[in-house]
C-alpha positions as semicolon CSV with decimal commas, in nm:
position;residue;x (nm);y (nm);z (nm)
1;X;-6,744;17,501;18,544
2;X;-6,628;17,838;18,420
3;X;-6,541;17,893;18,054
4;X;-6,173;17,953;18,118
5;X;-6,131;17,620;18,296
6;X;-6,327;17,442;18,024
7;X;-6,103;17,602;17,759
8;X;-5,794;17,473;17,945
9;X;-5,936;17,120;17,957
10;X;-6,028;17,139;17,588
11;X;-5,676;17,255;17,497
12;X;-5,523;16,967;17,694
13;X;-5,741;16,715;17,513
14;X;-5,668;16,871;17,173
15;X;-5,296;16,821;17,246
16;X;-5,367;16,453;17,325
17;X;-5,564;16,417;17,000
18;X;-5,269;16,559;16,803
19;X;-5,025;16,319;16,970
20;X;-5,267;16,030;16,914
21;X;-5,282;16,100;16,540
22;X;-4,901;16,102;16,521
23;X;-4,873;15,769;16,705
24;X;-5,147;15,612;16,491
25;X;-4,966;15,723;16,175
26;X;-4,638;15,569;16,295
27;X;-4,804;15,240;16,394
28;X;-5,000;15,231;16,068
29;X;-4,671;15,254;15,875
30;X;-4,530;14,960;16,071
31;X;-4,790;14,729;15,919
32;X;-4,874;14,580;16,259
33;X;-5,231;14,514;16,369
34;X;-5,359;14,775;16,611
35;X;-5,662;14,941;16,765
36;X;-5,706;15,274;16,942
37;X;-5,950;15,414;17,193
38;X;-5,996;15,641;17,491
39;X;-5,988;15,478;17,835
40;X;-6,023;15,594;18,192
41;X;-5,948;15,412;18,515
42;X;-5,570;15,394;18,464
43;X;-5,331;15,425;18,757
44;X;-5,039;15,663;18,800
45;X;-4,805;15,738;19,086
46;X;-4,876;16,049;19,286
47;X;-4,615;16,280;19,443
48;X;-4,558;16,030;19,726
49;X;-4,507;15,736;19,489
50;X;-4,846;15,581;19,566
51;X;-5,068;15,454;19,284
52;X;-5,383;15,661;19,232
53;X;-5,670;15,586;18,998
54;X;-5,731;15,857;18,739
55;X;-6,084;15,912;18,613
56;X;-5,997;16,116;18,304
57;X;-5,981;15,922;17,977
58;X;-5,657;15,909;17,781
59;X;-5,589;15,769;17,434
60;X;-5,434;15,424;17,411
61;X;-5,302;15,255;17,098
62;X;-5,289;14,876;17,139
63;X;-5,046;14,696;16,910
64;X;-5,164;14,337;16,888
65;X;-4,937;14,085;17,068
66;X;-4,680;14,356;17,144
67;X;-4,768;14,654;17,363
68;X;-5,002;14,937;17,456
69;X;-4,900;15,298;17,397
70;X;-5,067;15,523;17,655
71;X;-5,071;15,895;17,582
72;X;-5,100;16,072;17,915
73;X;-5,111;16,444;17,978
74;X;-4,753;16,453;18,107
75;X;-4,599;16,128;17,982
76;X;-4,599;15,868;17,709
77;X;-4,604;15,516;17,852
78;X;-4,547;15,192;17,671
79;X;-4,672;14,887;17,855
80;X;-4,593;14,527;17,767
81;X;-4,572;14,194;17,941
82;X;-4,343;13,894;17,954
83;X;-4,400;13,550;18,093
84;X;-4,250;13,505;18,438
85;X;-3,974;13,283;18,289
86;X;-3,896;13,543;18,020
87;X;-3,887;13,818;18,284
88;X;-3,640;13,618;18,494
89;X;-3,412;13,549;18,195
90;X;-3,426;13,895;18,035
91;X;-3,089;14,080;18,022
92;X;-3,208;14,414;18,167
93;X;-2,852;14,545;18,169
94;X;-2,868;14,565;17,788
95;X;-3,157;14,813;17,789
96;X;-3,067;15,165;17,686
97;X;-3,103;15,413;17,973
98;X;-3,474;15,448;18,038
99;X;-3,725;15,471;18,318
100;X;-3,934;15,159;18,368
101;X;-4,140;14,975;18,626
102;X;-4,237;14,610;18,664
103;X;-4,560;14,492;18,824
104;X;-4,801;14,202;18,843
105;X;-5,043;14,140;18,560
106;X;-5,306;13,973;18,778
107;X;-5,239;14,204;19,074
108;X;-5,133;14,517;18,887
109;X;-5,061;14,704;19,211
110;X;-4,786;14,452;19,295
111;X;-4,471;14,657;19,257
112;X;-4,174;14,441;19,148
113;X;-3,942;14,718;19,032
114;X;-3,928;15,097;19,006
115;X;-3,661;15,362;18,961
116;X;-3,399;15,357;19,234
117;X;-3,410;14,982;19,288
118;X;-3,146;14,738;19,171
119;X;-3,203;14,495;18,887
120;X;-3,123;14,219;19,137
121;X;-3,424;14,336;19,342
122;X;-3,636;14,306;19,027
123;X;-3,518;13,950;18,970
124;X;-3,575;13,855;19,336
125;X;-3,926;14,003;19,334
126;X;-4,021;13,827;19,012
127;X;-3,877;13,496;19,138
128;X;-4,081;13,527;19,460
129;X;-4,403;13,617;19,280
130;X;-4,684;13,379;19,192
131;X;-4,768;13,576;18,876
132;X;-4,752;13,391;18,544
133;X;-4,686;13,718;18,359
134;X;-4,502;14,035;18,457
135;X;-4,607;14,376;18,327
136;X;-4,358;14,644;18,229
137;X;-4,419;15,016;18,185
138;X;-4,164;15,235;18,012
139;X;-4,215;15,608;18,050
140;X;-4,097;15,924;17,873
141;X;-4,201;16,284;17,941
142;X;-4,465;16,407;17,696
C-alpha cells in the first residue's frame, strides 16, 4: 500500500478516535454503565439498498441495557431493541423526524422497516414475524 493511501486511512481512523472520545465523555457524564471497543463484521446498506458486510473495524460504545452507539465513517448509528410486544405497541408517530430501520434480532438481515415504507408496514411485518425481539437502528450523518 502506498504511503498516501495509508495516510488517508490513518486520517479517517483518527477522526473516528476523536468522535469516540467525545461520545465516551458524554456517556460517562450520564452515569450509565458502558463499555467501548472496536468491532468489525458490521453490515451496512450499499448503493442498491442491499446489506453488505464491512471488514473494517469501527468504534462502538455499548450502554448497558439501553443501546449501542456505532461510530461509522459516514454515519452515527444508535441501535436498540424492543420486545416484539413493545415494538407492536410503540407509538412511532410520536418520534421526532429521523431515519430508522427495524430488523430481526435473531435474523438480523430480516428487514421489517426502512425509509420510504409506512409505519403500518412496520407493524404488519413485526406482527407476522416469529422474532421475540425487534432491533432498531437510528442513523445520522457523521
